[in-house]
N, C-alpha and C positions, 0 to 999 in steps of 0.2 A: 659760742657756736654750738650748734646742735650736736649732741653726743653720738649721733649716728654717723657723723662725719669724722674721718681720721685725717690728721694733719701730719705731714712728714716734711722736715726741713732738709734742704740740700744747698750746697754751695757749688757753683760752677767752677771747675778746675780746668787747667790748661789742657789736660788730656781728653776733656770732653769736646774740644773744639775741632772744627774742620779747617781746611785751608783758607776759608774766608773769615776766620776769626770768630765764628759764632758756633753755638752748640750744634753738633751734627745731628741730623734728623733721627738716626738710629739710636743715639744716646737718650732721646726722649723716651723711647720704649723702655730703656733701663730705669729711668727716673720713675716712670709709671709703675714698673714692676716693683720697685722699692716701696712705692706707696701702697701697693696691694699687700706686700708682705707686712708692712706696718699695720695695715688694717686688721689683719689676722692677729698680729701681736697684741693689738689693743683689745681684742675680743677672745680671751682664752677659751671660753666655752665653745666658740666656733672653731678655733684652731685645734681643739681636742679631737675633732673629727678627722683632721688631717694627720695627726700624730699616730692614730691607730694604724694607719697604713693601708686600710682596705678601701678608702675613698680618696679620690683626688679631684681638685678643682682644675679643669682643663679649659683654657681659652680656645674658642672655636672661631671667633671673629673679632677684629679690632678695627675701629674707625677712629682716626686721629685728625684733628684740625690744628694746624700750626698758625698761630696768630701774630707773634712777634719774636724776634731773635733774642736769645739770651747770650751773654758773653762772660768771659772769665771774671770771677769775683762777684757775680750776681748771686744774691741769696734768693732761693726759690722755695715755695712750699707746694707740696702735692696734696690736694684735697681728694679724698676717696670716699665714695658712698655706694651702697647697694641701691640701685635705682629701680630695679624690676625683678620680680620673682615669679617665674612661670612654673608649670608642672614638670618640664624637662630641661629648661634652661633659665638662666638669670643674666642680668646685665649690671655691670659696675660702671658708674660714671666717675671720671677723674678730671681734675683741672690742675694745671701747673700755673702758678701765679708768681709774679715778682713780689717779694716781701715789701720792698720800699714803697710801692704805690698801689699794690693789689691788682695791677693790670694783668690780664690773662696772657700767658705765653703759649699754651696749648691746652686742648681739651680732648678727651677720648672716651669712647664707649667700648667696653670689652664685654662680649657675650661669652659665657662659659657654661659648661655642663659639669655634672658630677659624674666621674668615671668610677665604675665598679672595677677596681684594680684586678681582682681575680678573674673576672669574666672579660676584661678589656673592652667594655662597652658602656655607653652612657646609661645612666639610671634615672629613675623618677626622683624628683626632689620631694620627698614626703617624710612623714614620721618625725623623729626627733630632730633631724637636721633642718627640716622645714620650720619646725617650731622655734628653732634657734635663729633662723634667718629672717622669718617674717617680721618680727618687731624692728629689724634693722632697715627695712625698706624706706627710702626717702625719695619719692618720685621727683 
């Protein structure tokens, strides 16, 4: 697999389910967030910008497509990649798939900005952080 893609394994547990016996739609947001955290864990150079505390990656838009239900005991993988890098915003694309057959469960596009924490406003994606992000883009 392309090294620009991060893979995160998850097992569906009973507490993830809704009254219909499948994963509640809101839980998919948590699965996707886990995938994004793993993405940064896998890229310590990029994560270092977050650890300084003066810059934050802030989601400003999320679009999710639910494709099929996942149920208790299903093993899933979240695939995460940086899909687009603009001057003031970027987009992460994620897919949740069944491990057993590779079929898609959900996919999502998350648009984010870099927040200058001290000024509490979005900042331009430039300089060192852009240099760290640019090689990771996989459209």
